[in-house]
N, C-alpha and C positions, 0 to 999 in steps of 0.2 A: 654317495650322498655327501653334500657339504656339511662340515661340522660348524655349528654356530656357537659362538661363545655366549656366556651369560649376558655380557654387555650387548651383543647383537640382538638377543631375544628381548631385552629390555627396550632397546631402541625401536624394534619392530612393534612391540606392544604399545609404546608411547605414540608412535606414528598412527597406529590404528585408532587409538583413543582420540587423538587430535583430529583425525579425518572423519570420525563418526558424525559430528555435527554438520560438517560440510556435505556429507552424503545425504543426511536427513533433509537439509535445506534444498538440495537439488531435486529430490524426488517428491513431486506434489502428492498430497493426500487426496485431493478431489479433482483438481484440474488436470487436463492433459498438459504435457510440457509446452505446447504452443499456446494453450489458454493461459497458462501461468505467465508466459512471456508477454502476452497481450495485456493481462491485468497489470503486470509490472510497468509496461509502457504507458498505459492509461493513467495509472496512479502517479507516475512520475510527471506526466503532463499536468495533472491536477495540482500536485505539490512538488515542483521541481527543485533541484539543488540550486542554491544561491550562495551569496557571501555569508549568510547568517546560519544556514542549515544545509546538511548534505542531501535533503530531499527524501521522497517516499521510497525510492529504490534502496537507499542505504538503511532506511528504517525497517526494511523487511515487510512493507505493507502487503505486497502480493502474497507472501507466505502466510501472513496473518489471516488474510481473507480466505485463502485456500483452506487453512486449518479450520476456520470458523464455519465454512460451508460443509466441510467434511464431517464436522461434529454436529451439524444441525439434525434435529430429530425429525424435522419436516422436509418433505421432498420439494415443496413449492419454491422455497428460496433458491435451491440449487437449480431447478428447472428454469426459473425466471432469470437467474444470472447467466446461465448458458444461452438462453434465448437472447438476452441482452448482448452478449458477446457476438453472437451471430448477426444481430442487427447492426452492430458497429462495423463488422466486416462487410455486410451488404451496403451500408452507407458509403464506406470507403470505395467499394467497387463502383457504385453509382457516381461518385465524385471523381475518382482518380483511375478507375479501371485496373485496380490492383487490390490485393488483400491488405489489411491493416498492417500486418507484420512485414510485408514487402514494400510498404509505402515509405517515402522519405520522411524525415522528422517534421518537415514543414507541412506535408500532406496529413500526417497524423494529427498535428495541432489543429489544422483546418477541420478535420473530422470532429474532433472534440468541441471545437468552437461551434460547429453546426449543431451538435447534440445539445449544447448548453444554451443556445439562443432563445429557447422557449422555456427556460428554467422555471419561471413563475407560473406558467400554465402549460405543462407538457401535454402533448397529444399523441405523438408517435412513440413507438416502442423504444427507439434509441434515445428519445428525450426523457422518457421515464427511467430508462436504464442509467442515464447520466446522473440523475438524482441519487439512484441507488449506489453507484460506484463512487460518487462524490462523498456521500455519507460514510460508506464503509472505509474509504481512503482516509478521510479526516479522523474517524474513530480509531483506526489502526495506527495512524501516524501520531496522533496526540496522546495515545496511551503507550507509545514506545519510548524507550530511553532517549532517543534522538529528539522526538517531538517535545517531550516534557522538559528535558534538560538543556538541549541546544536551542530549540526554537522558543519555547516559553521562558526558559531560563529559571525554572522552578528550583529553589534552593532547599526545599524540604521544610518540615516543621522545625522551626528553631525558636528558642526563647528570645523574646524582645526585652531589652532593658527598659524601654519606654514605649507606651502606646503610640502608634504612628497613624492613628485615625484622623478624622477631620474635626475642626472646631464647630460644633453645632450652634454656637452663639452667633455665627456669621450668617446663618440661614434665616431669611426673613419669615416671620410668622404672618400668615394671611389674616 
């Protein structure tokens, strides 16, 4: 048996501690691995990376949604979300003859665009699901460190030396 030095054991322990969060991120709590990938792709289409922000994927939106559904006390949101994912896959098959995860990036965007076109008055399952995933994506993103600090550029509660409000005397009184 190999003899490990104290230094080797410390390095092994440090590597295990460092790897633990990565292992936790890769193991979904509610979704299957393919469902998690699908949610990650959908959320990234809704809030993509750009010059100002690294996007939904970098913000961990899919993992947040996964955790929130896993912790839900009610079965209905979980069932509806899974039904919604299946409706996205069906729509992709109808449009492109392939699954959502096997579709090209352009085909995926076309599927989401089709889901969103009746956003004001959804009728089909995938249209209702678009509202649900859009809401959950926005909530997860804008409560993440990336959404708050990189996108919104929130600086936190800080003391102001001077009130920076507006001059009410410039507003006409009817």
